[in-house]
N, C-alpha and C positions, 0 to 999 in steps of 0.2 A: 098456927100459920098454914095457909093452904099449900099443897103441892104445886109445883110449877111445870107447865108444859111449854117447850120451846117450839116455835113455828118459824118457817122461812118459806121462800117461794122457789119455783123450779130453776130459777137462774142462779141459785147458789152452787149448782154443779157438783154437789157431793154425790158420791156413789151410793147405790142402794144399800150396800153393805155397811157403810159408815152411818147412813141415815138410820138404819135399824139398830146398829150398835149403840148409838147415842140417843135413841128414842126421839128423833126429830120428826115433826109433822110438816109436810110439804104441800103448799097450795100452788097448783100449776098455772102458768100463764098460757096464752093461746097463740097458735100459729095458724094462719089461714091461707089456703090456695084457692082463689076465687070464692065460691060459695061453700067450700069444704073447710071446716074449722076443727082443729085438733088440740087436745090438751098436751102441753109439752111434757114429754117423758112418760105419758100414760097411753095416749093414742098413737103417738109417733115418736120415733127415736132419730138420732142424728143421721145414721146411715140412710134411713127411709127419707129423711128430709132432703138429703143431697140427690138421691135418685129422683125425687119429685121435681127438684129444681132442674136437673138435667132433662127430664121429660118435657117440662113445661117451658123452660127457657126463661122463667121469671122467678123472682124471689117471693117468699111468703110475706104477708103482713103479720105483725105481732101485736098482741093486745093484753092489757092487764085484766085480771079477774075483777068483776064488779063488787061493790060493797056488799051486795046481797049474797053473792057466792062466798066471799070471805067470811061473812057472818055465819053462814051455814057450817063452815069448817070450824069456827070457834065454838059454836053453841054447845056441842056435846061435852066439851071439856069444861066449859063454864058450869054446865048442869052437874058435872062430877065434882064441883067445888074446887076446881083447879084455877090458879091464876096463870095468865098467858103472857109470854114475851114473843113478839113477832119482829123478826129482823129481815128486811126486804131490800130489793134492788134500789139503787139511788133514785131519789125523788126527782133528780135532774135528768134521768134517762127514761123514766116510766111513771105512770100515774098510780102504780100499785100501792105505794106508801100512803098516798092521799086517800085511796079507797079503803085501805086498812084502818086509817084514822076514823073515817066515817063509820065503818063497821064496828069499831071499838066503842063508839058512843051509844050503841044499842044495848050495852051491858052496863052494870053498875060501875061507877067510877073506881079506878084502881084495879079492875079485874084484868084488863088487857093493856099491855104496855107496848107501844109501837116504836121501833128503833129504825131510823133511816141509816142504812149502812154507808151511804154516799159511795157505793162501790158496785161492782158486778162480779159475776162468776164466783170463784172460790175466795175472792176478796170478801164476799158476804159469808161464804162457807167457813172461813177462819173465825169470824165473829160468832157464828152459830155454834161452832164447836166449843169455843170459850164459854158461851152461855150455857151449853149443855153440861159442861163440867161444873160450872157454878151451881146449876140446878141439882145435880147429883150430890153436891156437898151441902145441900140444904139452905142455900142462899135464897132470900125472898125475891119475888119477881121485880119489885121496884129497885132493889139493890143490883140485881142482875142487869136490868135495863140501864141503870146509871153507870155501872162498870163498863158495859159494852159501849155506851156513848163516849166514854173517856178513851176507849181503844180505837174508835173510828179513825181519827187522824193518823194513827200509827200503822195502818195497813198499807203495804206497798204492793202495787199491782202493775205489771208490765207484760205486754204480749208482743210477740213478733207476728206480723201479718205476712203470710206467705204469698198471697195473691190479692191484688186490689179489685178483682172481679166483683166481689160481693159489695164492697164499699162503693164501687162505680155504679153497679146496677141499682144500689139503694140510694143513689144520689148524694153520697158522702164524699166523693172526689170527682174531679172533672175528667173529661176524656183525655185532655193533655197530660194531666198528672198520671192517669192510668197508663197511657202510652209510654211516657218517659220512664216511669218506675219499672215497667215490664221490660223495656229495652235494656235498661241498665242493671236489671236484676236486683233492684233495691228492695230490701225487706224492712219496711218502717216499723219502729217500735212505738207502741201505743201505751201511754201511761194513764192511770185514772188519778186525776188531781181535783180535789174539792168536788167530787161527785160527777165529774165530766171527763170524757175522753180527750186526751191531748197527744199530739204527735211529738215524739222525741227524736232520737237519732235515726238516721236513714242509711244504715250500712248496706254495702253491696254484697249480696250472698248470704245464704242461711247460716253458714258456719260462723261468719263474723257476727251476725245478729245474735246467735246463741251465746257466743263469747261475751257479748255486751251484757246479756241477761245475767250471766254468771258473775261478771265483774260488779254488777249492781249489788248483788247480795253479798259479795266479798267485801265491798266497801262498807257494808252495814254489819259485818260479822260481830263487832264488839257491842252492838246494840240489839242483836237478834233475839227475839223471843224463841226459845228452843222447842216449844211444844210441837208445832207443825210448820212445815214448808210445803206449799202446793206446787205441783207441776200439772198444769191443766192444758189440755189440747183438744183440737177438733180434727180427728183423723190424722194425727201426726205421731204415730207410735215410735218410729225410729228416732226422731228428735227427742221424744220423751225419755227414751233410754239413755241418750247422751246426757241430758240434764240430770236425770236421777242418779246415774253413775257418778257424775261429778259432785253432786250435792251429798251423796252418801259418804264421801271422803271427809266432810266437815263434821268433826266430832262435837260441834256446838249445836247440832240439830238432832233432836230426839226422834222425830218421825218425818219422813218425806212421803207424801201421799200423791199418787198419780190419779187424776180424775179426767173424765172426758166432758167436754162442754156439751150442754144440752142444745135443744133445737133453737130456742130464742137467741142465745148467745151466738151459735153457729150461723144463724141466718143473717147476722150482721157482720161477722168477722170472716167467715169463709173457711173452707177446707185448708188444713195445713197450719192453721194458727196455733201458736203454743206460747205459754206464759209461765212465769215464776211469780208466786204470790206469798207474802209473809208478813209478820207483824214485828215491829221494832219496839223496844222498851222505851 
């Protein structure tokens, strides 16, 4: 049986340390300001992204890697007689999965397994870490892919949006919605359901919003997969400390990982966004 290499894309928002520890290979998406294009997490980081937005007054465009680019990432590992499992951002949010499926067809059938996470950020990352554990235990690529597909519906993803500026600039909320939520200090909670973003509760104030995130995971504590719980944020370190401290009190969680959202995710959600992500049994 061939060894297995796990792949994901830069929207999985895992830290460089975790990526190295679990031997995960990352394919970057792109962010563009005008004619300048950058590889997410390679040529530009989140702090630089926000500075560029402040200077230009406009949001970047984001784009998936082409099938040809993805194929070039896969090729060296195929040549090393490895089988690949690629887990990427939801096909309902990006064309990355479709492009990966096209790239996979360039190789012998069964060598590259593409899994649609139907998620984003560390909702993908959780599945990637599970896949990496399976790979380290000698599970075959096809079985890893099938196991991960079975876990996809069990990933819970919820983010608090601190400001609607980015959703407004990106055309994802109206001027009226932007004005009203800003005036009332509403911090909407965004869930990922069936691969798409959906607005949930609309609490007033960040403190109330964070409490709702913690209540969500508390309601699932009897069904919680203990391996990892993610606290992922975009330039919201103080809120991350609050959530991590609260989650560390839960003896049913083995590891709470804090990660920072990359450029693609941050360009859509904006500064101050923070979420809790986990898997249920």
